[in-house]
N, C-alpha and C positions, 0 to 999 in steps of 0.2 A: 800361393796366388789368397789375395785376399780381394775382397767386392763391397763396395760401397752400394748402396742403396741414394742415389740422389736426389729421383721419382720417384712415388710405388704409387700415382692414381694418377687423373685421365686426362682428356680436354675439361670435364668440369671441375669450378672456380670449389675447391675444398682448400677447408682451412689448417689441414693433416697435411693435407698431398701434395707433394709436383706435379706437371706430366711429367711422362716417363724419363728415364736419362740414370746411366750406368759409371761407375768409374768402376777397372778393372787393373789392377796393380799388381806384376810379375818381377818380384828385383826394383830395379831401375827402370822398368817397364811400366806407364799407364798410358792405358787406353781407353776411352769412351763411347760408348756406347749407348746409343741412342739422345738427343740435346731437342726433351720437349723447352716448350719455355720453362725460365728461371732456372735451366742448369747450369749459367753463368754464375751466378749467385751460389749455385749450390758448389759445384767447383771451390770455389776460393772457399767455403765456410771446411769443406774437405783439405783446405791447406791447400791445391795443388793449382799453378795457374796454367790456363791452355797453352799458352807460350810454349810448357815443356812435354804436354804430351807427344806420346811415340805416331797414334793413330788416334784414329775416329772410325767407328766401326756402324753402321746404321740398318736395322731391323724394317727401318722402308720409312716408306716418303709422306706419309700425314703426319698433318702438322702437332700433333701434339707429341710427334715422337720427332721431329727435325725443325720444330721451328724456333730455335735461340742458334739455331746453324750459323744463320748470318751473323749474330751477336759476335759467337763466337769466334770467325774471322777475320771481323774487322777487330776485335782486341786481340786477339795476333799477330794479326797486320801491320795496329798502332799502338805497343808496348811498345815503351819508349825506351828501356833497358834490360836486360839484355835481347836486343834482338830474337827473334828467329831467323836461322842464317838456313836449316837444314827445309828439305820438301815434308809436308806434311800427306802421308797416305788414306786415302779415303775408303773403308773397305765397304759394296752397297750392291744392292741387286739392278739389273739392267738398268737403266733408263737414269740415274741416279747424276751421271754426266751433263747430261742436258737440264735435267733442276738446276745442279750450282751453275750451269751458264746464263741459262734464264735468271736466276735468283741475281746473278752480276747485273745483266743486264738491266733484272730494275732497279739496283742502285747504284747504276748509272758509272760504274767501274771504280767503285767505292770496296769492292773487295775480292780486286783484282792483287794478290800479294805483291809488294816489289822484290825484298829477299830470297823470296823462297814462292813454290810454286806448290798448288793442291794438287796429288795425283787419286785419282781412282780412278781404284781398281773397279771393273763389275764382272758382278758372280751373275754364273745362270739361274733361270727361272724354271729352267724347262727341268734338271736336274742335277744331284746335291753335287757338287762344288768345292774346291779348298783351297787352300791361301796360306803362304806362310806370312806371318807379320813379325814384325820389329818387336825383339825379344827372345825371340827364338818359339814365338807360339805357332800353333798349330788353328786355323780354323777350318772350320768343317762346316758347309753348309747345305741347304735343301728348301727348296721351295717353301713355302705357309700357304694355307689357306687363306687367305686376306686377298691384300690389293695394294697396287704400290708399290710393285716391286719388293714383296713382301719378302722374309727368309727365317730360318728357323737357322740359333748357330751355337757351334760347340768348339769353343777353346779349351785347346789339350798343351798343357807342358811339358815339357822334355821327360819332366819325371812322372807323365804319365795322370797326373793331376787336371782335373775337367769341368768345368764349369758352360753350362748350357743355358741358351736363351729360348723362350716359345717364341717371345715379340708375339706381334698380334695374329691370331689364329682360329680356325674354326676346329674339326676334328681332322686330324693330320697323323695319315700310317710312318711321314718322316719321320714325324717329333717323336713319337717314341722313338723310333729309332736312332734319331739323335740324342736322345734323353739316357740311353741306357749305362744303367751305370756310375751318373754323372754323380761329381762327386754334390754338388751342387743344383740344381734344377731351376731355374726363377721361368716360375707358367705363369702363364695371366689367367686371372680368373676374375672376368670380369661381370658375370653373370652369375645369381640368383640361384639354386640350386638346381630347380626345374624349369627353367628360363632358357625356351632352344633359341639361336640365332646364328646362320649360316656364316659367320667368320669372326667369331667370337667364342670362346669357350665359359659353359658352366660349370662350377664344383665336381656334379655326378661324369661330365666326360673327361676332366684336369685326373680326377682320381682314377680311372680306367688308363688314361694315358701309364700314372703313377704304377699301377698295379703291374704294368707290363715290361713299363722301361726299368721298376726299381731302382731307379739312383740313392745316393743317399741320403739326401737331404731337399726337401723342394720349399721353397721359398715365392708366396703367391703375391702377386702382384695385378698391378691394371686395376688398384678397385676402385669402383665409382662409390662416392659420398651416399647412395641411395637407397642401398641395405646394410644390413650390418653383414660383415661379413665372419662372423662366429660361426654360422650356418658353413660357410666354404669351408673354413677350419678343420670342424667336423667330420662334414664330407669327407678331405682327400687323407685325416690324418686316417682315417678307418684304415684306408688300408696296411697302416701299419710300417710307415714309411716317416720320420720325422717329418716334420709339416709345420713352418710357420707363417705367420704373415708380415710381408714388406712394409717398411717405416721408411720416411727421409732419413738422412743421416744412417740407419742402422749397415754396422761391419762384420762384414763373415769370410772366416778365414778356411776356404779346401785345402786341404793337408789330406793326405797317408799316414792310418795307426803304421805306426814302430813295429 
């Protein structure tokens, strides 16, 4: 599986980092994970037309993670040729269907597709859940310690290759389970090492998750412009698990050694 980081930042203006968004490709299947402001443009830079997306997956409904949802749907609906004729599934936590309906009402019907359907698959916020996505990818989810229908995500291919996402979260035992042994673990690290906040992770807390889960590679994301992330990197890398800082446009390949 190929992972492209479309946005590695937050809601704060940052000349180097856009709002959260990721492109996950497996063979001919292309999934969009979150769509913060600017995702539509950054998909274009990655060479992907949103018309061709096979599914969209959302960690939660906060605006920095789904701010471009309306722009994406509008683009797909009105793209002149080739028009999209197949349904577009959206996977997210409970409450997302209502969120989309209210968004469509706010734009007075301009987001209601004419030739395809937006099919929302809502996943549990009380227990682990699972869905089978296009491309025979399995999506395992668990409730995150955040808000707005927040979920942890783990994508698994038929070959057993896995990519896990923390989404926005505070400390969470469920995250350790979903990240366990992942080929790539994309984890939010929005706070300096010694800052505590109940619904986000600092580097010390990320290191605890990584030490327990032992993924093969860690990508730190959701990085704020207000502090130097090098201290975050050092704290997590001290676990012995290879760790890097996400950057917009970064491409990573998840594979198993022969």
